[in-house]
C-alpha positions as CSV (number, residue, x, y, z in Angstrom):
1,X,0.0,0.0,0.0
2,X,1.4,3.4,-1.0
3,X,0.8,6.3,1.3
4,X,0.9,9.8,0.1
5,X,0.3,13.2,1.6
6,X,0.9,16.9,1.8
7,X,2.0,18.7,4.9
8,X,3.3,22.1,5.8
9,X,6.5,23.1,7.6
10,X,6.1,26.4,9.5
11,X,8.8,29.0,9.0
12,X,10.2,30.7,12.1
13,X,11.2,34.1,11.0
14,X,14.2,35.9,12.5
15,X,14.0,38.9,10.3
16,X,12.7,40.2,6.9
17,X,9.6,39.0,4.9
18,X,9.3,35.2,4.9
19,X,6.7,32.8,3.7
20,X,4.6,31.4,6.6
21,X,4.9,27.8,5.5
22,X,6.7,25.5,3.1
23,X,4.6,22.7,1.5
24,X,6.0,19.2,1.4
25,X,4.6,16.5,-0.8
26,X,5.6,13.0,0.5
27,X,5.1,9.5,-0.6
28,X,5.7,6.3,1.4
29,X,6.0,2.8,0.0
30,X,6.4,0.3,2.9
31,X,7.9,-3.1,2.3
32,X,8.9,-5.9,4.7
33,X,11.8,-4.6,6.8
34,X,11.7,-1.0,5.7
35,X,10.2,1.6,3.4
36,X,11.0,3.9,0.4
37,X,10.3,7.6,1.0
38,X,9.9,10.4,-1.5
39,X,9.7,14.1,-0.6
40,X,9.3,17.1,-2.9
41,X,9.6,20.6,-1.4
42,X,7.3,23.2,-2.9
43,X,9.8,26.0,-3.3
44,X,7.8,27.6,-6.2
45,X,6.1,30.0,-3.8
46,X,9.3,31.9,-3.1
47,X,11.8,30.9,-5.8
48,X,11.9,30.3,-9.5
49,X,14.9,28.0,-9.7
50,X,16.6,25.3,-7.6
51,X,19.8,23.5,-7.9
52,X,21.5,20.6,-6.1
53,X,24.6,21.8,-4.3
54,X,25.8,19.0,-2.0
55,X,25.0,15.4,-1.5
56,X,26.2,12.0,-0.2
57,X,24.4,8.8,0.9
58,X,23.0,10.4,4.0
59,X,22.6,14.1,3.2
60,X,21.4,16.3,0.3
61,X,21.2,20.1,0.0
62,X,19.5,22.2,-2.6
63,X,19.6,26.0,-3.0
64,X,17.0,28.3,-4.4
65,X,17.6,32.1,-5.0
66,X,14.7,33.9,-3.4
67,X,12.4,36.2,-5.3
68,X,12.8,39.9,-4.5
69,X,9.7,40.0,-2.2
70,X,11.3,37.3,0.1
71,X,15.0,38.3,-0.4
72,X,15.2,39.8,3.1
73,X,14.0,36.6,4.8
74,X,16.1,35.1,7.5
75,X,14.6,32.1,9.3
76,X,14.1,28.4,9.2
77,X,11.4,25.7,9.4
78,X,10.5,24.5,12.9
79,X,8.6,21.9,14.7
80,X,7.4,19.7,11.8
81,X,7.1,16.0,12.5
82,X,10.1,15.2,10.3
83,X,13.1,17.0,11.7
84,X,15.3,15.4,8.9
85,X,13.6,17.8,6.4
86,X,14.8,21.4,6.9
87,X,14.5,24.7,5.0
88,X,16.8,27.6,6.0
89,X,16.5,31.1,4.6
90,X,19.6,33.4,4.6
91,X,21.7,35.4,2.2
92,X,18.8,35.8,-0.2
93,X,18.6,32.1,-0.7
94,X,16.6,29.1,0.6
95,X,18.4,25.9,1.5
96,X,16.3,22.7,1.5
97,X,18.1,19.8,3.2
98,X,17.3,16.1,3.8
99,X,19.6,14.8,6.6
100,X,19.2,11.1,7.3
101,X,21.9,11.3,10.0
102,X,19.1,12.5,12.2
103,X,17.1,9.2,11.9
104,X,17.6,6.5,14.5
105,X,17.6,3.5,12.2
106,X,20.2,0.8,11.4
107,X,20.2,1.7,7.7
108,X,19.0,4.7,5.7
109,X,20.2,5.8,2.3
110,X,19.4,8.5,-0.2
111,X,18.7,6.6,-3.5
112,X,17.8,9.5,-5.9
113,X,17.9,13.3,-5.9
114,X,17.1,15.7,-8.6
115,X,15.3,19.0,-9.4
116,X,11.9,18.3,-11.0
117,X,9.7,21.2,-12.2
118,X,12.1,23.6,-10.4
119,X,11.5,21.8,-7.1
120,X,13.9,19.6,-5.0
121,X,13.0,15.9,-5.2
122,X,14.6,13.3,-3.0
123,X,13.9,9.5,-2.7
124,X,15.4,7.6,0.2
125,X,15.1,4.2,1.8
126,X,15.1,3.0,5.4
127,X,15.6,-0.6,6.7
128,X,15.5,-2.3,10.1
């Protein structure tokens, strides 16, 4: 059974004009002993382009130059249920990160990362 959803990560603003929330589309495909996860961050509200800037098997980071109406934003997402997804706003850019080092599991691995329709797209797997 595939599970899918949409949730919001709330932005805690330190200064400037920031979006109130960041939308996250997520999909979960469970299998015996683990699951495959997919997450897409809806950066189109505040940025027109996104690029992959850093990655390894446990961490991936994308950067999106902010549109002029949000260029002053300094802040980050807070308190969402998945603390391994994070968006930080600073220096006229938004940084979307998936950090699997924050998951308490024997094995987790980023299996695919890309930019799709100008949005960060990450697929990762977890096993017991």
